[in-house]
KEROGU-90781 format. One line per field, with one value per residue (C-alpha): residue number from 1; residue in three letters; x, y, z. Coordinates in Angstrom, 2 decimals. Each point is the difference from the previous one (the first is absolute). Example, Ala and Ser with C-alpha at 12.3 -4.5 7.8 and 13.67 -1.06 7.14 Angstrom:
# KEROGU-90781
resi	(1/2);
resn	(ALA/SER);
px	(12.30/1.37);
py	(-4.50/3.44);
pz	(7.80/-0.66);
***
This chain:
# KEROGU-90781
resi	(1/2/3/4/5/6/7/8/9/10/11/12/13/14/15/16/17/18/19/20/21/22/23/24/25/26/27/28/29/30/31/32/33/34/35/36/37/38/39/40/41/42/43/44/45/46/47/48/49/50/51/52/53/54/55/56/57/58/59/60/61/62/63/64/65/66/67/68/69/70/71/72/73/74/75/76/77/78/79/80/81/82/83/84/85/86/87/88/89/90/91/92/93/94/95/96/97/98/99/100/101/102/103/104/105/106/107/108/109/110/111/112/113/114/115/116/117/118/119/120/121/122/123/124/125/126/127/128/129/130/131/132/133/134/135/136/137/138/139/140/141/142/143/144/145/146/147/148/149/150/151/152/153/154/155/156/157/158/159/160/161/162/163/164/165/166/167/168/169/170/171/172/173/174/175/176/177/178/179/180/181/182/183/184/185/186/187/188/189/190/191/192/193/194/195/196/197/198/199/200/201/202/203/204/205/206/207/208/209/210/211/212/213/214/215/216/217/218/219/220/221/222/223/224/225/226/227/228/229/230/231/232/233/234/235/236/237/238/239/240/241/242/243/244/245/246/247/248/249/250/251/252/253/254/255/256/257/258/259/260/261/262/263/264/265/266/267/268/269/270/271/272/273/274/275/276/277/278/279/280/281/282/283/284/285/286/287/288/289/290/291/292/293/294/295/296/297/298/299/300/301/302/303/304/305/306/307/308/309/310/311/312/313/314/315/316/317/318/319/320/321/322/323/324/325/326/327/328/329/330/331/332/333/334/335/336/337/338/339/340/341/342/343/344/345/346/347/348/349/350/351/352/353/354/355/356/357/358/359/360/361/362/363/364/365/366/367/368/369/370/371/372/373/374/375/376/377/378/379/380/381/382/383/384/385/386/387/388/389/390/391/392/393/394/395/396/397/398/399/400/401/402/403/404/405/406/407/408/409/410/411/412/413/414/415/416/417/418/419/420/421/422/423/424/425/426/427/428/429/430/431/432/433/434/435/436/437/438/439/440/441/442/443/444/445/446/447/448/449/450);
resn	(MET/HIS/PHE/PRO/VAL/PRO/GLY/SER/ILE/LEU/GLU/ALA/ILE/THR/ARG/LEU/ASN/ASP/SER/GLY/HIS/GLU/ALA/TYR/LEU/VAL/GLY/GLY/CYS/VAL/ARG/ASP/ASP/TYR/LEU/GLY/ILE/PRO/PRO/HIS/ASP/TYR/ASP/ILE/CYS/THR/SER/ALA/TYR/PRO/GLU/GLU/ILE/LYS/ALA/CYS/PHE/GLN/ASP/GLU/ASN/THR/ILE/ASP/THR/GLY/ILE/ARG/HIS/GLY/THR/VAL/THR/VAL/VAL/LEU/GLU/ASP/TYR/PRO/ILE/GLU/ILE/THR/THR/TYR/ARG/ALA/ASP/GLY/PRO/TYR/SER/ASP/GLY/ARG/ARG/PRO/ASP/HIS/VAL/SER/PHE/THR/HIS/ASN/LEU/ALA/GLU/ASP/LEU/LYS/ARG/ARG/ASP/PHE/THR/MET/ASN/ALA/MET/ALA/TRP/HIS/PRO/SER/VAL/GLY/ILE/VAL/ASP/LEU/PHE/GLY/GLY/ARG/GLU/ASP/CYS/ASN/ASN/HIS/LEU/ILE/ARG/CYS/VAL/GLY/GLN/ALA/ARG/HIS/ARG/PHE/ASN/GLU/ASP/ALA/LEU/ARG/ILE/LEU/ARG/ALA/LEU/ARG/PHE/ALA/SER/THR/LEU/GLY/PHE/SER/ILE/GLU/GLU/SER/ALA/ALA/ASP/ALA/MET/GLU/GLU/ARG/LYS/ALA/SER/MET/LYS/LYS/VAL/SER/VAL/GLU/ARG/ILE/THR/VAL/GLU/LEU/ASN/LYS/LEU/MET/LEU/GLY/MET/ASN/PRO/ALA/GLU/VAL/PHE/ARG/GLN/TYR/PRO/ARG/ILE/LEU/PHE/GLU/VAL/LEU/PRO/SER/LEU/GLU/PRO/MET/TYR/HIS/CYS/PRO/GLN/ARG/SER/ILE/PHE/HIS/CYS/TYR/ASP/VAL/TRP/GLU/HIS/SER/LEU/HIS/ALA/LEU/GLU/ASP/THR/PRO/ALA/GLU/LEU/SER/ILE/ARG/TRP/ALA/ALA/LEU/PHE/HIS/ASP/SER/GLY/LYS/PRO/ALA/ALA/ILE/THR/TYR/ASP/PRO/ASP/GLY/THR/THR/HIS/PHE/ARG/GLY/HIS/GLN/SER/ILE/SER/THR/ARG/ILE/VAL/GLU/GLU/THR/LEU/THR/LYS/LEU/ARG/GLN/PRO/ASN/ALA/MET/ILE/LYS/GLU/VAL/THR/VAL/LEU/VAL/LYS/TYR/HIS/ASP/GLU/ARG/ILE/GLY/PRO/ASP/ASN/LEU/GLN/GLN/TRP/LEU/SER/LYS/LEU/GLY/HIS/PRO/LEU/PHE/ILE/LYS/LEU/MET/ALA/LEU/GLN/ARG/ALA/ASP/LEU/GLY/ALA/HIS/ALA/PRO/ASP/VAL/ALA/ALA/LYS/VAL/GLY/ASN/ILE/ASP/ASP/LEU/VAL/VAL/ARG/ALA/ASN/GLU/MET/ALA/ARG/SER/ASP/ALA/CYS/LEU/SER/LEU/ARG/ASP/LEU/ALA/VAL/ASP/GLY/ARG/LEU/LEU/VAL/GLU/SER/GLY/PHE/GLY/SER/GLY/PRO/PHE/LEU/GLY/GLU/THR/LEU/GLN/TYR/LEU/LEU/GLN/ARG/VAL/ILE/ASN/GLY/PHE/GLU/PRO/ASN/ASP/GLN/GLN/THR/LEU/LEU/SER/ILE/ALA/MET/LYS/ARG/LEU/GLU/GLU/TYR/ASN/GLN/ARG/GLN/ASN/ILE/GLN);
px	(-19.62/1.81/3.30/1.62/-0.82/3.09/0.30/0.04/-3.38/-1.52/1.55/-1.63/-3.43/0.44/0.96/-3.04/-2.26/1.50/-0.88/-3.63/0.03/-0.90/2.79/0.06/2.25/-1.82/0.13/2.70/1.82/-3.20/-0.91/3.46/0.26/-3.42/1.14/3.22/2.20/2.57/-1.01/2.66/-1.39/-2.53/-2.50/-1.91/-3.35/-1.29/-2.82/2.61/0.17/3.40/0.90/-1.04/2.21/2.94/-0.79/0.17/3.50/1.26/3.34/0.50/0.85/-3.25/-0.39/-3.07/-0.06/-3.51/-1.47/-2.79/-1.24/0.69/3.31/2.89/3.18/1.40/3.54/0.25/3.26/1.14/-3.15/-2.25/-3.69/-2.83/-2.91/-3.16/-3.16/-3.29/-1.48/-2.91/0.72/-1.85/-1.03/2.58/-0.85/3.20/-0.13/3.40/-0.15/-2.64/-0.77/0.27/0.10/-1.66/1.35/-2.18/0.18/-1.82/2.06/-2.88/-0.10/3.69/-0.22/-3.01/1.87/2.66/0.20/-0.31/-1.35/3.35/1.55/-2.76/0.96/1.54/1.78/0.67/2.07/-2.91/-2.93/1.41/-1.28/-2.80/-1.64/-3.16/-0.25/0.82/3.69/0.98/-2.60/1.16/3.61/-1.05/-1.73/2.92/-2.38/0.55/-3.23/-0.63/-1.18/-3.51/-0.94/2.80/-0.90/0.18/3.43/1.47/-1.65/1.84/3.45/0.60/3.36/-2.01/-0.69/3.72/0.31/-2.63/1.98/3.21/-1.48/-1.40/3.56/1.92/-2.47/-1.43/-3.53/-3.06/-1.90/-3.66/-2.38/-1.56/3.46/1.28/-3.03/0.58/3.70/-0.86/-2.57/2.37/3.28/0.30/0.14/3.49/1.23/-0.51/2.54/3.61/2.53/2.10/-2.87/-0.90/3.60/0.29/-3.09/1.07/3.43/-1.57/-2.44/2.86/1.80/-3.06/-0.71/-1.40/-0.27/-0.72/-3.36/-1.00/0.89/-1.91/-3.17/0.00/1.75/-2.34/0.57/3.77/0.05/-1.23/3.36/2.09/-1.55/3.07/-0.94/-3.46/1.05/1.39/-3.49/-1.15/2.86/0.44/3.16/-0.59/3.13/1.42/1.97/-2.96/-3.13/-1.28/-0.80/2.41/-1.90/-0.31/3.57/1.21/-2.10/1.26/3.55/-0.77/-1.30/3.37/2.20/1.62/-1.32/2.49/-1.50/2.14/-0.48/-3.76/-0.40/2.19/-2.08/-3.22/1.35/2.50/-2.37/-1.90/1.37/-1.49/-3.37/1.81/2.32/-2.49/-0.07/-1.91/0.92/-2.70/-0.82/-0.48/3.34/1.13/3.44/1.27/3.27/1.63/-2.38/2.91/0.98/-3.64/-0.57/3.13/-1.28/-3.48/1.22/2.48/-2.71/-2.49/2.34/1.19/-3.60/-0.47/3.07/1.70/3.62/2.46/2.04/-3.04/-1.04/3.46/0.03/-3.46/0.72/3.22/-1.91/-2.71/2.53/1.88/-2.85/0.20/3.78/1.56/2.35/1.86/3.22/1.89/-0.78/-0.75/3.19/-0.71/-3.49/1.21/2.57/-2.55/-2.65/1.82/-0.97/-3.04/-1.76/0.88/-1.70/-3.10/0.03/0.16/-3.01/-1.91/1.04/-0.95/-3.46/-0.45/1.07/-2.26/-3.01/0.49/-1.43/0.98/2.77/1.65/-0.66/1.76/3.30/-0.01/2.58/2.53/-0.40/0.37/3.28/1.18/-0.76/2.08/2.90/-0.33/0.10/3.07/1.69/-0.79/1.55/3.10/2.80/-1.58/0.63/-3.38/0.80/2.88/0.66/0.74/2.47/3.66/0.99/-1.51/0.13/2.77/2.30/-0.67/0.69/3.27/0.84/-0.46/-3.75/-1.58/-3.08/-2.35/-2.77/2.46/0.92/-3.60/-0.45/3.07/-1.19/-3.36/1.76/2.12/-3.05/-1.90/3.01/0.09/-3.77/-0.22/2.79/2.57/2.55/0.74/-0.52/3.76/1.65/3.05/-2.04/-2.52/2.67/1.80/-3.21/-0.71/3.49/-0.29/-3.33/1.54/2.81/-2.46/-2.06/3.02/1.00/-3.45/0.17/3.41/-1.29/-2.89);
py	(-27.26/2.18/-0.29/-3.32/-1.10/-1.17/-3.76/-0.08/1.79/-2.53/-2.80/1.34/0.14/-3.52/-1.46/1.56/-1.25/-3.51/-0.09/0.79/3.77/2.93/2.51/3.22/2.95/3.03/3.79/2.28/-2.55/-0.86/3.67/0.99/-2.86/0.85/3.61/-1.09/0.89/-2.66/-1.19/0.50/-2.53/-2.80/-0.83/-3.27/-0.50/-3.47/-2.00/-1.80/1.03/1.06/-3.40/-1.61/2.43/-0.97/-3.71/0.46/1.42/-2.01/-0.58/3.71/2.96/1.61/3.19/0.94/3.51/0.86/-3.31/1.56/1.55/-3.12/0.93/-2.43/0.78/-2.98/0.09/-1.90/0.09/2.90/1.91/1.11/-0.39/1.32/-2.41/1.11/-1.90/1.30/2.12/2.20/3.04/0.80/3.55/2.81/1.73/2.07/0.98/-1.56/-3.79/-2.72/-1.00/-3.60/-2.06/-3.29/-2.48/-1.23/-2.44/2.47/2.12/2.45/0.77/0.85/2.20/2.02/1.32/1.68/3.75/0.67/-2.06/0.03/-1.61/-2.61/-2.17/-3.47/-2.21/-3.72/-1.54/-2.27/2.32/3.37/3.19/-0.16/3.42/0.20/3.79/1.49/0.60/-0.51/2.48/2.55/-0.53/0.49/3.24/1.11/0.21/-0.58/-1.40/-1.59/-3.54/0.42/3.19/2.58/1.45/-3.47/-0.66/3.25/-0.45/-3.30/1.46/3.71/-0.72/-1.09/3.69/0.60/-3.26/1.27/3.21/-1.94/-2.20/3.10/1.34/-3.17/-1.36/3.27/-1.19/2.05/-0.64/-0.96/2.70/-1.86/-1.08/3.60/1.21/-2.61/0.90/3.65/-0.93/-2.28/1.95/0.94/-3.69/-0.19/1.39/-3.51/-1.46/-0.44/2.51/-2.79/-1.30/3.53/0.73/-3.15/0.99/3.63/-1.00/-2.33/2.74/2.47/-2.37/-0.52/1.09/3.38/0.63/3.68/-0.83/-2.02/2.94/2.29/-2.12/-1.04/2.74/-0.09/-3.72/0.32/2.99/-2.40/-1.76/2.94/2.98/2.22/0.24/1.47/3.68/-0.15/-0.66/3.09/2.07/2.80/0.82/3.36/1.04/0.07/-3.14/-2.27/-1.19/-2.45/0.21/-1.74/-3.30/-0.26/1.17/-2.80/-2.61/1.16/-0.29/-3.48/-1.02/0.81/-2.00/-3.39/-2.93/0.39/0.15/2.76/2.30/-0.51/0.66/3.10/1.24/-0.40/1.89/2.45/2.96/-1.27/2.93/2.66/0.37/0.85/2.46/1.81/3.80/2.35/3.22/2.70/-1.16/-3.61/-1.35/-2.85/-0.67/-3.05/1.10/-2.68/-2.75/-2.33/-0.46/-0.40/-2.61/-1.86/-0.15/-1.13/-2.82/-1.21/-0.08/-1.69/-2.76/-0.57/-0.48/-2.45/-1.88/0.13/-1.24/2.53/-0.02/0.98/2.70/1.51/-0.10/1.53/2.80/0.86/0.12/2.24/2.23/0.72/-0.13/3.77/0.37/1.66/-2.48/0.79/-0.72/2.33/-1.94/-3.44/-1.57/1.33/-1.52/-3.33/-0.06/1.01/-2.58/-2.70/-0.91/-2.29/2.45/2.97/-1.70/-0.54/3.68/0.92/-2.26/1.81/3.44/-0.89/-1.17/3.08/2.36/-1.69/0.58/3.80/2.49/-0.73/2.63/-1.54/-3.60/0.62/0.08/-3.72/-0.48/1.74/-2.78/-2.65/1.63/-0.04/-3.72/-0.68/2.00/-1.69/-3.46/0.94/1.40/-3.13/-2.15/2.17/0.43/3.14/0.47/-0.35/-1.62/-0.75/-3.28/1.97/2.34/-0.36/-0.17/-2.13/-0.30/-2.57/2.24/2.95/-2.11/-1.19/3.67/0.98/0.40/-1.50/-2.18/2.46/2.30/2.40/-2.74/-0.31/3.78/0.33/-2.63/1.75/3.35/-1.42/-1.61/3.29/1.83/-2.49/-0.09/3.79/0.14/1.76/-2.83/-2.87/-3.53/-0.51/-1.94/2.24/3.22/-1.25/-1.47/3.33/1.81/-2.60/0.31/3.79/-0.39/-2.45/2.43/2.80/-2.35/-1.05/3.64/0.78/-2.99/1.10/3.51/-1.38);
pz	(-13.89/-2.52/1.87/0.92/3.54/1.93/0.11/3.81/0.07/-2.39/2.05/3.18/-1.68/-1.37/3.40/1.65/-2.80/0.16/3.70/-0.78/0.65/-2.18/-0.64/-2.02/-0.61/1.34/0.28/-1.35/-2.16/-1.90/-0.39/-1.21/-2.46/-1.44/-0.43/-1.73/2.96/1.02/3.51/2.64/2.49/0.07/2.75/0.16/1.70/0.74/1.54/2.13/3.64/1.40/1.43/-3.29/-1.90/2.20/-0.49/-3.79/0.37/2.95/-1.71/-0.68/2.19/1.18/2.03/2.03/-1.47/1.15/0.96/2.09/-3.22/-2.03/-1.64/-0.27/-1.95/-1.87/-1.38/-3.29/-1.96/2.22/-1.04/2.92/-0.83/2.16/0.09/1.79/0.88/-1.41/2.73/0.97/2.14/3.19/0.96/-0.12/3.27/0.01/-3.70/-0.59/0.14/0.45/3.59/-1.15/-3.19/-0.79/-2.50/-2.83/-2.91/-2.26/-2.42/-0.52/3.73/-0.09/-3.09/1.14/3.08/-2.16/-0.57/-3.73/-2.88/-1.80/3.10/0.36/-2.97/0.29/-2.54/-0.42/-2.83/-1.01/0.74/-1.02/1.64/2.55/0.01/2.09/0.38/-3.39/0.60/-3.63/-1.25/2.56/-1.07/-3.62/1.01/2.21/2.95/3.72/1.44/3.37/0.48/1.40/1.84/-0.07/3.39/1.53/-1.53/1.33/3.41/0.30/-0.64/-0.54/-1.63/-3.05/-0.62/-0.55/-1.93/-2.45/-0.47/-0.36/-2.73/-1.73/-0.13/-0.84/-2.57/-1.34/0.87/1.00/3.22/-0.38/1.25/2.93/1.16/-0.20/1.97/2.69/0.18/0.55/2.63/1.89/-0.46/3.69/0.94/-1.54/3.32/1.39/-2.42/1.12/-1.31/-1.50/-2.17/-1.12/-0.99/-2.10/-1.98/-0.38/-1.32/-2.56/-1.00/-0.42/-2.37/-2.19/-3.57/1.04/3.74/-0.66/-1.58/3.07/2.26/-2.35/0.05/3.67/1.99/2.99/0.48/-0.21/2.34/2.70/-0.04/-1.23/1.83/-0.50/-3.70/0.59/0.40/-3.57/-1.40/-1.94/1.48/-2.60/-1.92/-1.68/-1.86/-3.49/0.81/0.74/-1.77/2.67/3.69/2.39/-0.07/-3.77/-0.48/2.29/-1.82/-3.40/1.33/1.35/-3.45/-1.55/2.37/-0.64/2.02/2.84/3.46/1.50/-3.01/0.00/3.71/-0.42/-2.94/1.98/3.02/-1.53/0.43/3.05/2.02/-2.30/1.77/3.25/-1.76/-2.25/-0.08/-2.32/-1.75/-0.21/-3.53/1.19/-1.22/2.24/1.47/1.93/1.55/2.08/-1.11/-0.78/3.65/1.05/-2.73/1.13/3.57/-1.10/-2.21/2.61/2.68/-2.34/-1.16/3.56/1.17/-2.86/1.28/-3.35/-0.10/1.38/-3.21/-2.05/2.47/-0.22/-3.80/-0.40/2.46/-1.88/-3.29/1.43/1.74/-3.23/-2.54/-0.57/0.01/-3.03/-1.59/-3.21/-1.85/2.33/3.19/-1.43/1.35/3.50/0.02/-1.37/2.78/2.63/-0.91/-1.93/-3.56/0.68/2.33/-2.22/-2.97/2.15/0.97/-3.68/-0.69/2.76/-1.19/-3.57/1.07/2.18/-2.78/-2.54/2.26/-0.07/-2.48/-3.64/-0.18/3.05/-1.01/-3.31/1.89/0.83/-2.75/2.23/2.56/-2.70/-1.01/3.63/0.27/-3.13/1.46/3.37/-1.56/-2.02/3.09/2.01/-2.73/-0.19/2.51/1.47/3.69/1.71/3.33/2.37/-1.74/-3.21/1.72/-0.99/3.69/2.74/3.76/-0.02/-2.04/2.32/3.10/-1.54/-0.60/3.63/0.63/3.07/-0.33/1.73/-1.31/-1.65/-2.49/-1.16/-0.07/-2.21/-2.47/-0.27/-0.48/-2.84/-1.60/-0.02/-1.48/-2.87/-0.53/-0.09/-2.57/2.19/-0.19/-2.39/1.28/0.11/2.82/0.40/-0.10/2.56/2.28/0.01/1.01/2.68/1.51/0.12/1.74/2.50/0.73/0.76/2.15/2.05/0.52/1.37/2.32/1.35/0.64/2.00);
***
């Protein structure tokens, strides 16, 4: 291994070996290490059956993580290690999971059931890499190839179709032709896969090296799990402002985003409402009036169906909703106050990517957004009034001055904040308190009249 293997992992392998069992690191950790990527977790496979695994670690904390499928988690030095018995899978009658598994003492039987050659390599500190299916060569060639017949692999578990796309994005690999053909043939079977498993793979894909290229190469497959994107495909944009259709524009925007999940989902969906909003002038010029609100609804519905976290759904919908808003030096403080600095910076990243995917004359204006980001960062570091916590008066002071604790108190604080943000008043305690007291006096007069 190129990277040091944690001592507890080596200890686990040694204990299994000392008890007469084979034990190897397997799967993603071997692949990543071979590719020069630091592994983030380590899985061990072994000829020991589950009860034998537990016997080897009888003095340690063991957890029956998936004992029916041969997996026991052993905690060594506070490090949880998944150890799984070599196994052969039975038939996959539901296209999601094997009907049954059988344990085996044969490493080759275990490796040949795995999805891709790069994931079917094992490693032992004394033996080195065991590569029975050409995984190293495929890694060298940046190629995703199935172990055995591709159609058979995808028939077993349709999620492997999305896994192939995810690896293409995260590793920058190509998909071998017969595997790509089988994925296209079997794409409808992804409907059998649980939403949760699909969402995990999509999120990993979105955070890859270049998710846009995967969407560009395999749109029909991805439309199976993201059908709300399909109307964008080849939807025309005929105007002096655009040089791509809606689909290509969105992918070019996606290419120019930082690897932050909410920004990337927003870039992919920011114009998803355009097909429903399209109108044509007599000369063929296209318009998309009101597409922002349609796009916001589409992305919110899509992410909700994918059961994404509520916080992310909210953030993405805000980004899509405001992706076309005009923001400049004159209203910068208002937008920083409205969104908060972190979300505002994400909106600027989206707007920059969107602008850069327009026709060259429009794309040349991305420097304006860069200037706004510099100003926004300076403003956030300064004592600029951007939120209620920055205001020179607070609720406690107003209550001490005669305000009740009801809704009018909050309304008054928001009123004062907007006066300061819009430049009508200085953020000065005495000035703002005077305005607040005048407002309270008028409020009390209205109440007495009623």
